[in-house]
KEDRENKOL-146372 format. One record per residue (C-alpha): residue number from 0; residue in three letters; x, z, y. Coordinates in Angstrom, 3 decimals, always signed. Each point is the difference from the previous one (the first is absolute). Layout:
N
<pt resi="NUM" resn="ALA" xx="X" zz="Z" yy="Y"/>
...
//
This chain:
330
<pt resi="0" resn="UNK" xx="+17.647" zz="+39.371" yy="-20.657"/>
<pt resi="1" resn="UNK" xx="-1.153" zz="+2.287" yy="+2.785"/>
<pt resi="2" resn="UNK" xx="-3.995" zz="+0.365" yy="-1.320"/>
<pt resi="3" resn="UNK" xx="-1.953" zz="+0.662" yy="+4.137"/>
<pt resi="4" resn="UNK" xx="-2.453" zz="+2.697" yy="-0.471"/>
<pt resi="5" resn="UNK" xx="-3.397" zz="+0.487" yy="+2.219"/>
<pt resi="6" resn="UNK" xx="-0.528" zz="-3.088" yy="-0.457"/>
<pt resi="7" resn="UNK" xx="-3.662" zz="+1.032" yy="-0.661"/>
<pt resi="8" resn="UNK" xx="-0.353" zz="+1.936" yy="+2.366"/>
<pt resi="9" resn="UNK" xx="+0.291" zz="-2.511" yy="+2.816"/>
<pt resi="10" resn="UNK" xx="-2.874" zz="-1.880" yy="-2.033"/>
<pt resi="11" resn="UNK" xx="-2.745" zz="+2.800" yy="-0.474"/>
<pt resi="12" resn="UNK" xx="+0.398" zz="+4.242" yy="-0.293"/>
<pt resi="13" resn="UNK" xx="-0.806" zz="+0.848" yy="-3.982"/>
<pt resi="14" resn="UNK" xx="-1.264" zz="+2.987" yy="-1.196"/>
<pt resi="15" resn="UNK" xx="+3.174" zz="+1.938" yy="-1.174"/>
<pt resi="16" resn="UNK" xx="-0.278" zz="+1.913" yy="-3.963"/>
<pt resi="17" resn="UNK" xx="+0.547" zz="+3.562" yy="+1.433"/>
<pt resi="18" resn="UNK" xx="-3.207" zz="+0.908" yy="-0.016"/>
<pt resi="19" resn="UNK" xx="-1.500" zz="+1.452" yy="+3.791"/>
<pt resi="20" resn="UNK" xx="+1.910" zz="+2.907" yy="+1.569"/>
<pt resi="21" resn="UNK" xx="-3.177" zz="+0.508" yy="+2.174"/>
<pt resi="22" resn="UNK" xx="-2.129" zz="+1.254" yy="-2.822"/>
<pt resi="23" resn="UNK" xx="+3.164" zz="+2.407" yy="-0.733"/>
<pt resi="24" resn="UNK" xx="-0.664" zz="+3.957" yy="-0.189"/>
<pt resi="25" resn="UNK" xx="+1.897" zz="+2.658" yy="-0.902"/>
<pt resi="26" resn="UNK" xx="-0.585" zz="+1.828" yy="-3.930"/>
<pt resi="27" resn="UNK" xx="-1.283" zz="+3.850" yy="+1.324"/>
<pt resi="28" resn="UNK" xx="+1.231" zz="+1.466" yy="-3.088"/>
<pt resi="29" resn="UNK" xx="+3.967" zz="-1.025" yy="+0.771"/>
<pt resi="30" resn="UNK" xx="-1.114" zz="+1.034" yy="+3.722"/>
<pt resi="31" resn="UNK" xx="-0.792" zz="+3.955" yy="-1.668"/>
<pt resi="32" resn="UNK" xx="+2.086" zz="+2.620" yy="+1.097"/>
<pt resi="33" resn="UNK" xx="+1.381" zz="-2.180" yy="+2.556"/>
<pt resi="34" resn="UNK" xx="+1.936" zz="+2.424" yy="+2.792"/>
<pt resi="35" resn="UNK" xx="-0.081" zz="+0.178" yy="+3.893"/>
<pt resi="36" resn="UNK" xx="+3.371" zz="-1.347" yy="+1.129"/>
<pt resi="37" resn="UNK" xx="+2.348" zz="+0.489" yy="+3.494"/>
<pt resi="38" resn="UNK" xx="+1.900" zz="-2.134" yy="+1.751"/>
<pt resi="39" resn="UNK" xx="+1.962" zz="+1.753" yy="+2.178"/>
<pt resi="40" resn="UNK" xx="+0.807" zz="-1.734" yy="+2.899"/>
<pt resi="41" resn="UNK" xx="+4.241" zz="+0.786" yy="-0.051"/>
<pt resi="42" resn="UNK" xx="+0.262" zz="-2.955" yy="+2.759"/>
<pt resi="43" resn="UNK" xx="-2.479" zz="+1.457" yy="+2.506"/>
<pt resi="44" resn="UNK" xx="+2.174" zz="+3.779" yy="-0.700"/>
<pt resi="45" resn="UNK" xx="+3.561" zz="-1.484" yy="+0.033"/>
<pt resi="46" resn="UNK" xx="-0.295" zz="-2.209" yy="+3.362"/>
<pt resi="47" resn="UNK" xx="-1.802" zz="+3.028" yy="+1.718"/>
<pt resi="48" resn="UNK" xx="+3.342" zz="+2.724" yy="-0.551"/>
<pt resi="49" resn="UNK" xx="+1.712" zz="+0.340" yy="+3.310"/>
<pt resi="50" resn="UNK" xx="+3.822" zz="+2.149" yy="-1.269"/>
<pt resi="51" resn="UNK" xx="+1.723" zz="+0.149" yy="-3.350"/>
<pt resi="52" resn="UNK" xx="-1.379" zz="+3.024" yy="-0.242"/>
<pt resi="53" resn="UNK" xx="-3.859" zz="-1.617" yy="-0.363"/>
<pt resi="54" resn="UNK" xx="+2.146" zz="-3.119" yy="-2.079"/>
<pt resi="55" resn="UNK" xx="+1.711" zz="+2.281" yy="-2.455"/>
<pt resi="56" resn="UNK" xx="-2.704" zz="+2.378" yy="-0.987"/>
<pt resi="57" resn="UNK" xx="-2.490" zz="-2.855" yy="-0.473"/>
<pt resi="58" resn="UNK" xx="+2.755" zz="-1.302" yy="-2.661"/>
<pt resi="59" resn="UNK" xx="+0.122" zz="+3.610" yy="-1.677"/>
<pt resi="60" resn="UNK" xx="-3.892" zz="-0.376" yy="+0.043"/>
<pt resi="61" resn="UNK" xx="-0.022" zz="-3.193" yy="-1.883"/>
<pt resi="62" resn="UNK" xx="+2.936" zz="-0.332" yy="-2.279"/>
<pt resi="63" resn="UNK" xx="-1.345" zz="-2.251" yy="-2.241"/>
<pt resi="64" resn="UNK" xx="+0.067" zz="-2.515" yy="+3.097"/>
<pt resi="65" resn="UNK" xx="+2.731" zz="+0.871" yy="+2.131"/>
<pt resi="66" resn="UNK" xx="+2.392" zz="-0.645" yy="-4.158"/>
<pt resi="67" resn="UNK" xx="-1.721" zz="-3.206" yy="-1.363"/>
<pt resi="68" resn="UNK" xx="-1.619" zz="-1.650" yy="+3.429"/>
<pt resi="69" resn="UNK" xx="+2.710" zz="+1.286" yy="+2.936"/>
<pt resi="70" resn="UNK" xx="+3.701" zz="-0.324" yy="-1.908"/>
<pt resi="71" resn="UNK" xx="+1.130" zz="+3.798" yy="+0.509"/>
<pt resi="72" resn="UNK" xx="+1.929" zz="-0.122" yy="-3.422"/>
<pt resi="73" resn="UNK" xx="+2.006" zz="-3.322" yy="+2.394"/>
<pt resi="74" resn="UNK" xx="+0.356" zz="+3.180" yy="+3.050"/>
<pt resi="75" resn="UNK" xx="+2.190" zz="+2.889" yy="-0.070"/>
<pt resi="76" resn="UNK" xx="-2.309" zz="+2.746" yy="+0.463"/>
<pt resi="77" resn="UNK" xx="-3.504" zz="+0.537" yy="+1.622"/>
<pt resi="78" resn="UNK" xx="+0.625" zz="-0.653" yy="+3.230"/>
<pt resi="79" resn="UNK" xx="+2.124" zz="-3.160" yy="+0.535"/>
<pt resi="80" resn="UNK" xx="-3.375" zz="-1.965" yy="-1.610"/>
<pt resi="81" resn="UNK" xx="-2.227" zz="+2.066" yy="+2.816"/>
<pt resi="82" resn="UNK" xx="+2.393" zz="-1.009" yy="+2.782"/>
<pt resi="83" resn="UNK" xx="-0.458" zz="-3.719" yy="-1.338"/>
<pt resi="84" resn="UNK" xx="-3.549" zz="+0.237" yy="-0.802"/>
<pt resi="85" resn="UNK" xx="-0.479" zz="+0.786" yy="+3.826"/>
<pt resi="86" resn="UNK" xx="+2.238" zz="-2.356" yy="+2.224"/>
<pt resi="87" resn="UNK" xx="-1.618" zz="-2.881" yy="-2.678"/>
<pt resi="88" resn="UNK" xx="-3.433" zz="+1.439" yy="+1.280"/>
<pt resi="89" resn="UNK" xx="+1.053" zz="-0.065" yy="+3.160"/>
<pt resi="90" resn="UNK" xx="+0.527" zz="-3.723" yy="-0.291"/>
<pt resi="91" resn="UNK" xx="-2.570" zz="-1.843" yy="+2.637"/>
<pt resi="92" resn="UNK" xx="-1.071" zz="-2.545" yy="-3.064"/>
<pt resi="93" resn="UNK" xx="-0.155" zz="+2.138" yy="-3.195"/>
<pt resi="94" resn="UNK" xx="-1.828" zz="+2.102" yy="+2.914"/>
<pt resi="95" resn="UNK" xx="-2.396" zz="-3.263" yy="+0.205"/>
<pt resi="96" resn="UNK" xx="+0.265" zz="-0.641" yy="-3.546"/>
<pt resi="97" resn="UNK" xx="-1.204" zz="+4.046" yy="-0.742"/>
<pt resi="98" resn="UNK" xx="-2.769" zz="-0.834" yy="+2.773"/>
<pt resi="99" resn="UNK" xx="-1.339" zz="-3.458" yy="-1.643"/>
<pt resi="100" resn="UNK" xx="-0.743" zz="+1.342" yy="-3.107"/>
<pt resi="101" resn="UNK" xx="-1.127" zz="+3.053" yy="+1.101"/>
<pt resi="102" resn="UNK" xx="-2.555" zz="-2.398" yy="+1.032"/>
<pt resi="103" resn="UNK" xx="-0.403" zz="-2.716" yy="-2.532"/>
<pt resi="104" resn="UNK" xx="-0.350" zz="+3.597" yy="-2.495"/>
<pt resi="105" resn="UNK" xx="-2.034" zz="+1.814" yy="+1.902"/>
<pt resi="106" resn="UNK" xx="-1.699" zz="+0.658" yy="-2.483"/>
<pt resi="107" resn="UNK" xx="+0.804" zz="+0.646" yy="-4.008"/>
<pt resi="108" resn="UNK" xx="-3.087" zz="+0.086" yy="-1.731"/>
<pt resi="109" resn="UNK" xx="-0.380" zz="-3.177" yy="-1.401"/>
<pt resi="110" resn="UNK" xx="+3.383" zz="-0.183" yy="-1.852"/>
<pt resi="111" resn="UNK" xx="-0.752" zz="+4.161" yy="-0.654"/>
<pt resi="112" resn="UNK" xx="-3.509" zz="-0.387" yy="-2.088"/>
<pt resi="113" resn="UNK" xx="+2.340" zz="-2.945" yy="-1.827"/>
<pt resi="114" resn="UNK" xx="+2.206" zz="+2.175" yy="-1.680"/>
<pt resi="115" resn="UNK" xx="-2.396" zz="+3.087" yy="-0.070"/>
<pt resi="116" resn="UNK" xx="-1.883" zz="-2.604" yy="-2.386"/>
<pt resi="117" resn="UNK" xx="+3.296" zz="-1.507" yy="-1.739"/>
<pt resi="118" resn="UNK" xx="+1.640" zz="+2.975" yy="-0.235"/>
<pt resi="119" resn="UNK" xx="-3.336" zz="+1.029" yy="-2.084"/>
<pt resi="120" resn="UNK" xx="-0.359" zz="-3.168" yy="-2.401"/>
<pt resi="121" resn="UNK" xx="+3.937" zz="+0.927" yy="-0.453"/>
<pt resi="122" resn="UNK" xx="-0.893" zz="+3.695" yy="-0.949"/>
<pt resi="123" resn="UNK" xx="-2.385" zz="-2.178" yy="-2.528"/>
<pt resi="124" resn="UNK" xx="+1.994" zz="-2.114" yy="-1.463"/>
<pt resi="125" resn="UNK" xx="+2.699" zz="+2.797" yy="-0.701"/>
<pt resi="126" resn="UNK" xx="-0.858" zz="+3.542" yy="+0.301"/>
<pt resi="127" resn="UNK" xx="+3.232" zz="+1.255" yy="+0.681"/>
<pt resi="128" resn="UNK" xx="-0.249" zz="-2.164" yy="+3.686"/>
<pt resi="129" resn="UNK" xx="+1.290" zz="+2.227" yy="+2.575"/>
<pt resi="130" resn="UNK" xx="-1.016" zz="-1.349" yy="+3.900"/>
<pt resi="131" resn="UNK" xx="+2.904" zz="+0.247" yy="+1.894"/>
<pt resi="132" resn="UNK" xx="+0.551" zz="+0.934" yy="+3.540"/>
<pt resi="133" resn="UNK" xx="-0.334" zz="-2.616" yy="+2.563"/>
<pt resi="134" resn="UNK" xx="+1.124" zz="+0.153" yy="+2.847"/>
<pt resi="135" resn="UNK" xx="+0.981" zz="-3.082" yy="+3.145"/>
<pt resi="136" resn="UNK" xx="+2.595" zz="-0.883" yy="+1.961"/>
<pt resi="137" resn="UNK" xx="+1.095" zz="-2.557" yy="+2.989"/>
<pt resi="138" resn="UNK" xx="+3.489" zz="-0.811" yy="-1.142"/>
<pt resi="139" resn="UNK" xx="+0.822" zz="-2.501" yy="+1.939"/>
<pt resi="140" resn="UNK" xx="+0.370" zz="-2.459" yy="-2.245"/>
<pt resi="141" resn="UNK" xx="+2.172" zz="+2.621" yy="-2.174"/>
<pt resi="142" resn="UNK" xx="-2.339" zz="-0.419" yy="-3.448"/>
<pt resi="143" resn="UNK" xx="-3.960" zz="-0.629" yy="-0.603"/>
<pt resi="144" resn="UNK" xx="-0.619" zz="+1.389" yy="-2.933"/>
<pt resi="145" resn="UNK" xx="+2.092" zz="+2.939" yy="-2.386"/>
<pt resi="146" resn="UNK" xx="-1.772" zz="+1.462" yy="-3.009"/>
<pt resi="147" resn="UNK" xx="+1.203" zz="+2.037" yy="-2.108"/>
<pt resi="148" resn="UNK" xx="-2.671" zz="+2.775" yy="-2.866"/>
<pt resi="149" resn="UNK" xx="-0.626" zz="+2.286" yy="+3.180"/>
<pt resi="150" resn="UNK" xx="+0.307" zz="-1.508" yy="+3.168"/>
<pt resi="151" resn="UNK" xx="-0.760" zz="-3.261" yy="+2.215"/>
<pt resi="152" resn="UNK" xx="+0.991" zz="-0.561" yy="+2.984"/>
<pt resi="153" resn="UNK" xx="-1.162" zz="-3.044" yy="+1.731"/>
<pt resi="154" resn="UNK" xx="+1.587" zz="-1.997" yy="+2.835"/>
<pt resi="155" resn="UNK" xx="-2.297" zz="-1.104" yy="+2.034"/>
<pt resi="156" resn="UNK" xx="+1.025" zz="-2.111" yy="+2.226"/>
<pt resi="157" resn="UNK" xx="+0.822" zz="-2.307" yy="-3.405"/>
<pt resi="158" resn="UNK" xx="-3.700" zz="-0.179" yy="-0.413"/>
<pt resi="159" resn="UNK" xx="-0.954" zz="-1.110" yy="+3.966"/>
<pt resi="160" resn="UNK" xx="-1.914" zz="-3.740" yy="+0.258"/>
<pt resi="161" resn="UNK" xx="+2.379" zz="-2.930" yy="-0.904"/>
<pt resi="162" resn="UNK" xx="-0.843" zz="-1.330" yy="+3.348"/>
<pt resi="163" resn="UNK" xx="+0.792" zz="+3.852" yy="+2.141"/>
<pt resi="164" resn="UNK" xx="+2.932" zz="-0.462" yy="+2.312"/>
<pt resi="165" resn="UNK" xx="+2.398" zz="+2.213" yy="-2.445"/>
<pt resi="166" resn="UNK" xx="+0.780" zz="-1.242" yy="-2.888"/>
<pt resi="167" resn="UNK" xx="+2.506" zz="+1.306" yy="-3.291"/>
<pt resi="168" resn="UNK" xx="+2.544" zz="-2.705" yy="-0.521"/>
<pt resi="169" resn="UNK" xx="-1.599" zz="-1.495" yy="-3.179"/>
<pt resi="170" resn="UNK" xx="-0.675" zz="-3.520" yy="-0.268"/>
<pt resi="171" resn="UNK" xx="-3.427" zz="-1.117" yy="+1.572"/>
<pt resi="172" resn="UNK" xx="-1.265" zz="-1.196" yy="-3.752"/>
<pt resi="173" resn="UNK" xx="+0.801" zz="+3.834" yy="-0.806"/>
<pt resi="174" resn="UNK" xx="-1.382" zz="+1.514" yy="+2.763"/>
<pt resi="175" resn="UNK" xx="-3.105" zz="-1.783" yy="-0.066"/>
<pt resi="176" resn="UNK" xx="-0.250" zz="+3.195" yy="-3.012"/>
<pt resi="177" resn="UNK" xx="+0.757" zz="+2.701" yy="+2.057"/>
<pt resi="178" resn="UNK" xx="-3.349" zz="+0.811" yy="+1.642"/>
<pt resi="179" resn="UNK" xx="-2.579" zz="+2.335" yy="-0.744"/>
<pt resi="180" resn="UNK" xx="-2.283" zz="-1.173" yy="-3.000"/>
<pt resi="181" resn="UNK" xx="+3.522" zz="+0.073" yy="-1.355"/>
<pt resi="182" resn="UNK" xx="+1.349" zz="+2.947" yy="-0.072"/>
<pt resi="183" resn="UNK" xx="-1.925" zz="+2.261" yy="-3.362"/>
<pt resi="184" resn="UNK" xx="+0.238" zz="-3.096" yy="-1.913"/>
<pt resi="185" resn="UNK" xx="+3.818" zz="-0.051" yy="+0.749"/>
<pt resi="186" resn="UNK" xx="+0.485" zz="+4.157" yy="-0.745"/>
<pt resi="187" resn="UNK" xx="-2.155" zz="-0.488" yy="-3.057"/>
<pt resi="188" resn="UNK" xx="+1.435" zz="-3.070" yy="-0.851"/>
<pt resi="189" resn="UNK" xx="+3.906" zz="+2.178" yy="+0.491"/>
<pt resi="190" resn="UNK" xx="-2.015" zz="+3.329" yy="-1.889"/>
<pt resi="191" resn="UNK" xx="-0.474" zz="-3.124" yy="-3.196"/>
<pt resi="192" resn="UNK" xx="+3.768" zz="+0.503" yy="-0.586"/>
<pt resi="193" resn="UNK" xx="-0.195" zz="+3.392" yy="-1.602"/>
<pt resi="194" resn="UNK" xx="-2.479" zz="-1.466" yy="-2.793"/>
<pt resi="195" resn="UNK" xx="+1.181" zz="-3.517" yy="-0.569"/>
<pt resi="196" resn="UNK" xx="+2.481" zz="+0.605" yy="-3.599"/>
<pt resi="197" resn="UNK" xx="+2.261" zz="-2.856" yy="+0.021"/>
<pt resi="198" resn="UNK" xx="+2.465" zz="-0.976" yy="-2.773"/>
<pt resi="199" resn="UNK" xx="+3.689" zz="+0.048" yy="+2.728"/>
<pt resi="200" resn="UNK" xx="+1.050" zz="-2.270" yy="-2.442"/>
<pt resi="201" resn="UNK" xx="-2.008" zz="-2.605" yy="+0.145"/>
<pt resi="202" resn="UNK" xx="+1.130" zz="-1.994" yy="+3.001"/>
<pt resi="203" resn="UNK" xx="-1.998" zz="-3.504" yy="-0.230"/>
<pt resi="204" resn="UNK" xx="-2.129" zz="-1.305" yy="+2.467"/>
<pt resi="205" resn="UNK" xx="-3.286" zz="+0.904" yy="-2.669"/>
<pt resi="206" resn="UNK" xx="+0.982" zz="+3.541" yy="+0.947"/>
<pt resi="207" resn="UNK" xx="+0.542" zz="+0.131" yy="+3.638"/>
<pt resi="208" resn="UNK" xx="-4.108" zz="-1.750" yy="-0.006"/>
<pt resi="209" resn="UNK" xx="-1.079" zz="+1.731" yy="-2.102"/>
<pt resi="210" resn="UNK" xx="+1.346" zz="+3.845" yy="+1.904"/>
<pt resi="211" resn="UNK" xx="-1.294" zz="-1.702" yy="+2.957"/>
<pt resi="212" resn="UNK" xx="-3.701" zz="-0.411" yy="-2.278"/>
<pt resi="213" resn="UNK" xx="-0.333" zz="+2.594" yy="-0.559"/>
<pt resi="214" resn="UNK" xx="+0.357" zz="+1.560" yy="+3.065"/>
<pt resi="215" resn="UNK" xx="-1.993" zz="-1.824" yy="+1.764"/>
<pt resi="216" resn="UNK" xx="-2.466" zz="+0.541" yy="-2.762"/>
<pt resi="217" resn="UNK" xx="+0.263" zz="+3.828" yy="+0.475"/>
<pt resi="218" resn="UNK" xx="-0.570" zz="-0.496" yy="+3.714"/>
<pt resi="219" resn="UNK" xx="-3.179" zz="-1.389" yy="-1.454"/>
<pt resi="220" resn="UNK" xx="-1.095" zz="+2.128" yy="-2.135"/>
<pt resi="221" resn="UNK" xx="+0.558" zz="+2.665" yy="+2.950"/>
<pt resi="222" resn="UNK" xx="-1.171" zz="-1.864" yy="+3.062"/>
<pt resi="223" resn="UNK" xx="-2.729" zz="-2.434" yy="-1.590"/>
<pt resi="224" resn="UNK" xx="-2.161" zz="-0.481" yy="+3.255"/>
<pt resi="225" resn="UNK" xx="+3.391" zz="-1.477" yy="+1.696"/>
<pt resi="226" resn="UNK" xx="+0.918" zz="-3.333" yy="+0.804"/>
<pt resi="227" resn="UNK" xx="+1.717" zz="-1.685" yy="-2.094"/>
<pt resi="228" resn="UNK" xx="+1.989" zz="-0.696" yy="+3.488"/>
<pt resi="229" resn="UNK" xx="+1.161" zz="+3.111" yy="+0.297"/>
<pt resi="230" resn="UNK" xx="+1.002" zz="+0.325" yy="-2.970"/>
<pt resi="231" resn="UNK" xx="+2.553" zz="-2.562" yy="-0.950"/>
<pt resi="232" resn="UNK" xx="-0.277" zz="-1.151" yy="+4.033"/>
<pt resi="233" resn="UNK" xx="-0.969" zz="-4.080" yy="-0.556"/>
<pt resi="234" resn="UNK" xx="-2.535" zz="-0.749" yy="+2.387"/>
<pt resi="235" resn="UNK" xx="-3.711" zz="-0.785" yy="-1.558"/>
<pt resi="236" resn="UNK" xx="+1.278" zz="-4.447" yy="+0.508"/>
<pt resi="237" resn="UNK" xx="+2.721" zz="+1.419" yy="-2.493"/>
<pt resi="238" resn="UNK" xx="-1.232" zz="+1.293" yy="-2.137"/>
<pt resi="239" resn="UNK" xx="-3.118" zz="-2.140" yy="-0.544"/>
<pt resi="240" resn="UNK" xx="+3.085" zz="-2.372" yy="-0.784"/>
<pt resi="241" resn="UNK" xx="+1.308" zz="+1.471" yy="-2.175"/>
<pt resi="242" resn="UNK" xx="-2.815" zz="+0.400" yy="-1.876"/>
<pt resi="243" resn="UNK" xx="-0.959" zz="-3.959" yy="+0.473"/>
<pt resi="244" resn="UNK" xx="+3.992" zz="-1.306" yy="-1.309"/>
<pt resi="245" resn="UNK" xx="+0.863" zz="+2.230" yy="-1.921"/>
<pt resi="246" resn="UNK" xx="+0.298" zz="-1.294" yy="-3.324"/>
<pt resi="247" resn="UNK" xx="+2.267" zz="-2.280" yy="+1.813"/>
<pt resi="248" resn="UNK" xx="+1.610" zz="+2.983" yy="+1.316"/>
<pt resi="249" resn="UNK" xx="+0.431" zz="+1.913" yy="-3.603"/>
<pt resi="250" resn="UNK" xx="+0.942" zz="-3.666" yy="-1.305"/>
<pt resi="251" resn="UNK" xx="+3.207" zz="-0.537" yy="+2.716"/>
<pt resi="252" resn="UNK" xx="+1.058" zz="+3.293" yy="-2.496"/>
<pt resi="253" resn="UNK" xx="+0.068" zz="-1.680" yy="-3.244"/>
<pt resi="254" resn="UNK" xx="+0.981" zz="-3.001" yy="+0.318"/>
<pt resi="255" resn="UNK" xx="+3.060" zz="+1.173" yy="+1.632"/>
<pt resi="256" resn="UNK" xx="+0.149" zz="+2.764" yy="-2.353"/>
<pt resi="257" resn="UNK" xx="+0.459" zz="+3.253" yy="+2.762"/>
<pt resi="258" resn="UNK" xx="-1.881" zz="+2.413" yy="-2.319"/>
<pt resi="259" resn="UNK" xx="+3.053" zz="+1.422" yy="-1.208"/>
<pt resi="260" resn="UNK" xx="+2.535" zz="-1.290" yy="+2.239"/>
<pt resi="261" resn="UNK" xx="+2.242" zz="+2.680" yy="+1.052"/>
<pt resi="262" resn="UNK" xx="+1.987" zz="-1.496" yy="+2.969"/>
<pt resi="263" resn="UNK" xx="-0.273" zz="+2.311" yy="+2.866"/>
<pt resi="264" resn="UNK" xx="-0.489" zz="-2.924" yy="+2.930"/>
<pt resi="265" resn="UNK" xx="-2.230" zz="-1.824" yy="-2.118"/>
<pt resi="266" resn="UNK" xx="-2.038" zz="+3.991" yy="-0.139"/>
<pt resi="267" resn="UNK" xx="-0.018" zz="-0.283" yy="+3.578"/>
<pt resi="268" resn="UNK" xx="-1.432" zz="-3.006" yy="+0.064"/>
<pt resi="269" resn="UNK" xx="-3.486" zz="+0.627" yy="-1.503"/>
<pt resi="270" resn="UNK" xx="+0.433" zz="+4.146" yy="+0.685"/>
<pt resi="271" resn="UNK" xx="+1.467" zz="+0.866" yy="+3.781"/>
<pt resi="272" resn="UNK" xx="-1.481" zz="+0.421" yy="+3.362"/>
<pt resi="273" resn="UNK" xx="+0.502" zz="-3.337" yy="+1.348"/>
<pt resi="274" resn="UNK" xx="-2.702" zz="-1.801" yy="+2.284"/>
<pt resi="275" resn="UNK" xx="-0.809" zz="-2.890" yy="-2.607"/>
<pt resi="276" resn="UNK" xx="+1.011" zz="-1.063" yy="-3.969"/>
<pt resi="277" resn="UNK" xx="+1.283" zz="-2.973" yy="+0.330"/>
<pt resi="278" resn="UNK" xx="+1.561" zz="-0.280" yy="-2.971"/>
<pt resi="279" resn="UNK" xx="-3.563" zz="-1.600" yy="-0.380"/>
<pt resi="280" resn="UNK" xx="-1.206" zz="-1.167" yy="+2.918"/>
<pt resi="281" resn="UNK" xx="+0.505" zz="+1.264" yy="+3.397"/>
<pt resi="282" resn="UNK" xx="-3.544" zz="+1.127" yy="+0.402"/>
<pt resi="283" resn="UNK" xx="-0.028" zz="+2.679" yy="-3.140"/>
<pt resi="284" resn="UNK" xx="+0.214" zz="+2.707" yy="+1.363"/>
<pt resi="285" resn="UNK" xx="+3.527" zz="+2.652" yy="-0.402"/>
<pt resi="286" resn="UNK" xx="-0.705" zz="+1.968" yy="-2.990"/>
<pt resi="287" resn="UNK" xx="-1.673" zz="-1.741" yy="-2.055"/>
<pt resi="288" resn="UNK" xx="+0.903" zz="+0.892" yy="-2.999"/>
<pt resi="289" resn="UNK" xx="-1.049" zz="+2.686" yy="+0.297"/>
<pt resi="290" resn="UNK" xx="-3.504" zz="-0.291" yy="+1.046"/>
<pt resi="291" resn="UNK" xx="+0.148" zz="-1.987" yy="-3.678"/>
<pt resi="292" resn="UNK" xx="+1.168" zz="+3.602" yy="-1.876"/>
<pt resi="293" resn="UNK" xx="-2.945" zz="+1.433" yy="+2.073"/>
<pt resi="294" resn="UNK" xx="-2.163" zz="-2.471" yy="-2.039"/>
<pt resi="295" resn="UNK" xx="+1.765" zz="+0.826" yy="-3.081"/>
<pt resi="296" resn="UNK" xx="-0.904" zz="+3.413" yy="+0.862"/>
<pt resi="297" resn="UNK" xx="-3.381" zz="-0.653" yy="+0.397"/>
<pt resi="298" resn="UNK" xx="-0.635" zz="-1.783" yy="-2.998"/>
<pt resi="299" resn="UNK" xx="+1.866" zz="+2.303" yy="-2.063"/>
<pt resi="300" resn="UNK" xx="-2.034" zz="+2.346" yy="+0.755"/>
<pt resi="301" resn="UNK" xx="-3.794" zz="-1.477" yy="-0.070"/>
<pt resi="302" resn="UNK" xx="+1.270" zz="-1.209" yy="-3.014"/>
<pt resi="303" resn="UNK" xx="+0.354" zz="+3.089" yy="-2.078"/>
<pt resi="304" resn="UNK" xx="-1.679" zz="+2.005" yy="+1.934"/>
<pt resi="305" resn="UNK" xx="+3.097" zz="+2.291" yy="+1.090"/>
<pt resi="306" resn="UNK" xx="+0.211" zz="+2.554" yy="+2.428"/>
<pt resi="307" resn="UNK" xx="+1.861" zz="+0.184" yy="+2.657"/>
<pt resi="308" resn="UNK" xx="+2.146" zz="+2.556" yy="-2.052"/>
<pt resi="309" resn="UNK" xx="+0.604" zz="-2.309" yy="-2.496"/>
<pt resi="310" resn="UNK" xx="+1.300" zz="-2.292" yy="+2.583"/>
<pt resi="311" resn="UNK" xx="+2.268" zz="+1.929" yy="+1.454"/>
<pt resi="312" resn="UNK" xx="+1.872" zz="+1.169" yy="-3.103"/>
<pt resi="313" resn="UNK" xx="+0.081" zz="-3.079" yy="-1.829"/>
<pt resi="314" resn="UNK" xx="+3.434" zz="-1.466" yy="+0.348"/>
<pt resi="315" resn="UNK" xx="+0.532" zz="-2.573" yy="-2.478"/>
<pt resi="316" resn="UNK" xx="-0.374" zz="-2.750" yy="+2.469"/>
<pt resi="317" resn="UNK" xx="-0.135" zz="-2.623" yy="-2.691"/>
<pt resi="318" resn="UNK" xx="-2.486" zz="+1.900" yy="-1.943"/>
<pt resi="319" resn="UNK" xx="-2.504" zz="+0.327" yy="+3.095"/>
<pt resi="320" resn="UNK" xx="+0.481" zz="-3.362" yy="+0.947"/>
<pt resi="321" resn="UNK" xx="-0.968" zz="-1.790" yy="-3.665"/>
<pt resi="322" resn="UNK" xx="-2.722" zz="+2.321" yy="+0.287"/>
<pt resi="323" resn="UNK" xx="-0.827" zz="-0.684" yy="+3.395"/>
<pt resi="324" resn="UNK" xx="-0.910" zz="-3.718" yy="-2.026"/>
<pt resi="325" resn="UNK" xx="+0.291" zz="-0.935" yy="+3.986"/>
<pt resi="326" resn="UNK" xx="-1.735" zz="-3.565" yy="+0.608"/>
<pt resi="327" resn="UNK" xx="+0.203" zz="-0.919" yy="+3.786"/>
<pt resi="328" resn="UNK" xx="-4.314" zz="+0.608" yy="+1.039"/>
<pt resi="329" resn="UNK" xx="+0.054" zz="-3.301" yy="+2.145"/>
//
């Protein structure tokens, strides 16, 4: 039977189970050793190139970007890529898109500070972490984020406001999460995969839930003062409604014996990107299994007073679930 979520929200506004984020303060000890970050604005240089020689010079100057973001390996030589980029950047629509990005992102100081703090926190947990080089670019919606150990390239055009005339060709429910405030949490979420130990043989729904739960726990640990809205991509109203109905959501998983389900089509209903989790309710936000997984991991961490490193290293899903003693808190 489909259960209507959000009904309580129409009647009254309840106090969230989560602590108020208005009083949050970063841990100065974890910020110790914070390093100055330089964000290289490559869109300014690349769109300013007037000749093939200038473009080739830029491609040689930034080899990581040329190979990882601009697909140099797909061209017979660097000259061919330079010529393609020159033609693309002379397109009237691309010129307008670049102007829009330059205007909207004239100042990146907030993103710079947030990344510096995130990298400092990361290093406090993982001393071997080395901050990657960070570049921005306007790709014509060719990519949003490219991340590896040494380099981050941000396609700023993806992060224009959701009501901007220029929009990527993605569903609206996804586009709303591609805005400025989501950028750094999205980056940290991607970085979390490097620290998230898994059992590759476990292909159950519970394993997927725990994987994403650990990922969100990681982001919350690195960005403790960032609203959950920007971590998981739910609106504040959706988050509140999930808390209000956590016991109902959990009962659906238990009554339908879903936790050890291995059918990928069933798993996708609760984990995959979608505007809603229709199997529970048309009002339940998509990816609800990830949200429940996050709650399980949070209880696992708090029940044993476990460090971030211990949580991320635990790959035994059944053990983690049992040790969490998870129960809905609603």
